N, C-alpha and C positions, 0 to 999 in steps of 0.2 A: 300742807306746804307743797308748793309746786316743785317739780323736778329741778327747775332752774334755781329756785331759791335754796332748795336742799343741797344742790351741788355747790352753790356759793358758800353756804354755811359750812359744809364739810371742808372745803378748801381753806376757809378761815381757821377752822380748828386744827388742820394740819400745819398751817403757817405757825400757829401758836405752839404746836409740839416742836417744830424745828427751832423756834426762838428759845424754847425752854432748854433744848439740847445744847444749843450754842452758848446761851447765857449762863446756865447752871450746871452743865455737864450731865452725864448719864445718871449720876446719883440723885439729881434733882427731878428726874423725869417720873411723874406719876400722873394718873388721870386727874387727880385733884389739882396738881400744880398746873396742868395744861388747861383745865377748866378756868382756873383763876387767871392765867395769862390771857385767855380768850375772853374773859369777862362774862362767862356764862355759868349757870348752875351745873353742879356735878351731874345731875340726872340728864341734863340736856346733852352734855358731852357723851354720856354713856348710851344715849339713844343712837348715836352714830357709831360709837366705838365702845362696846360693853366692857372691854378689858384693856389693860396696857398692851398686851400682846397684839390684840387686833389693831390698836392705834399704831404700833410700830410697824406692823405688816403694811398698813396703809401708807405710812411715811415712806417705807422702802419701795412700795409699788409706785408711788408718785415720783420718787427720785429716778427710778428706771424709766418711767414714761417720759419724763422730761428729757432724759438723754436720748431716747428713741425719737422723740419729736424733733429734737435738734438735728439728729442724723437724717431723719426722713426729709428734711428740707432740701438736702443735697443728694439724698440716696433713697428714693422711693422704693418700696418693696423690701425693706430691711428684714421684715419677718419671714421672708422666703415664700415658699409656696409655688404653685405652678406658674411658669412664665417669669419668675423673679430674676432680676438682673443683679450681678454682683455689685456691691458698693465699692467705689474707688477707695482702696485701703488707705492711701495717703490722706485723703480727706477725712475718713473715719478716725484715724489716729490723731490728726490735727484737732478735730472737734473734741475728742475725749481728753486730750491734754489741755485744751482751752478751758474745759470745765474746772480744772484744778487751779485756775487763776481766781476762782471765787473762794476766798478764805472761809466764808460762812458755810459753804457747801462741804468743803473738806472737813471742817470741824464737826459737822453733823455726822459724817461717816466715821470719823475718829471716835466720837462718843458712842456711836452704834457698835463699832467693833469692840470697844471696851465693855460695853454692857453685855454684848454677846458672850464675852469670855466668862461672865459671871452668871448668866441667866440662860438656861437651856431653851426656854421657849423663845427668847429673842434670837438665840443662836440658830434655831430652826428657821425663823423668818429670814435671817441673813443668808443662810444656806440656800433657801428657796430663791431669794433674790439673785444670788450669784449663779445658781443653777440655771435660771432662765437666761441670764446674761451669757453664760457659756453656751447655751443652746443657740443663741443668735450668732455668736461669733463662729461657732462650729459650722453653722449653715453657710456663713460667708466663706469660710475656708473650703467647704464643699463646692461652692460655686466657682471659686478660683482654681481649686485643685480637685477636680471630680474623681481622679484616680486614687486619691489618698484613702487608706483604710479608715474606717469609722473611729477606731480606737486612737489612731494618730491624730485625727481631726480634733477629737475631744481633748487630748493631751495638749495640743497646740493652743486650743481655745483657752484652756485653764492657765497655761503659761502666759498667754497674751494678757489675760486679765490680771494675773499676779504681777506682771511687769508694770502695767499701767497703773493699777491701784497702789502698788508699792511706791511708785514714783511720786505719788501725791505727798508723801511725807517729806521727800527731798526737794520738792518743787514749791511747797506751800508756805515755807518759812518755819515749819515746825521743826524739821531736822536739817534743813538746808534751804537754798534759794535757787530759783531757776537759772540755768546756765545754757546758752545756745549750744555749746559743744555737747553737754549731757543730753539735752533735748534731741539733738540730731542722732546721737547714739541710741537713745530709747526708740526713736522713730524707726531707725534702720532695723533694729532687732525685732520690733513688733511687725514691721512690714515683711520681713523674711518669714515669720511664722504664718502669715496669711497667704502668701503667694509663691514662696520659694519651695519647690518640691524636695529639695535636698537640704533644707535649712536644719542646722543643728541648734538653733536658738541664739547663735552668736552673731555679732554685727557684721562679720565678714562673710557670712553664709551666702 
């Protein structure tokens, strides 16, 4: 199988895994259920993803890549490195909040969080996902605030992620609905964490 065909088949299998999460919840997710949803033999799925944990790791990795690809459209060099430019934080926050307008995407994350609470292997994959996410945000904070100590950058990055990820519940229809006033408050608080050297995390910082 060519690399292109293999990549396409892998993407189709991950699509099936996401559909299974959204349609049946975390309790319905198994390699067998995903194989059935994809219309392939179990052995075919396991050729790409030998275990449920590997499958979930791939789902999480693709979700992160999607977010990075969207951000990279307006903010090249998000991964940092020599010569990297800081991402406009207003645009970064706008795009991250816009992702929450996709009910299916939010439901995938809700189901993954629920599964992680019960399964340590899945929890490890989720922690790795958010650890990488925090690395990227901390790098952006370093570019905006080069004098900030590393520990403070990390704390701000984790608070930034907690704020935006938690907002998904209130903005997605699960626990609330989007509100312009609330969105503005979330954005100001997140913005302060990225570029205000004296930010306390509050919207008036």
